Steps between C-alpha positions, in 0.01 A plus 500: 500500500791753564610423142165613366502811709863573385389446139199727532734767645724464211203538264382814654844646497522415133171682420354186332122504467427134515671164575440129562695320776504126499653303790618146537806560710611728222349818364479679161356837411297553182348847394131499446322822419310639790157510304527121466574417865283720744496233766879491551514878479263526789702251709811678450333839603367324813858368585638852484201692662643688801168604643 
């Protein structure tokens, strides 16, 4: 899970607008346009919500 969080941080720092993270003891990042992946976009926003 820390790997996923670290990956999401890298994605935000890189200004990418959409990604897919797959895990099976390894991880890979693939860009997906935001308009095609609203659910993942919502989850990322929840993870970094500071309220």
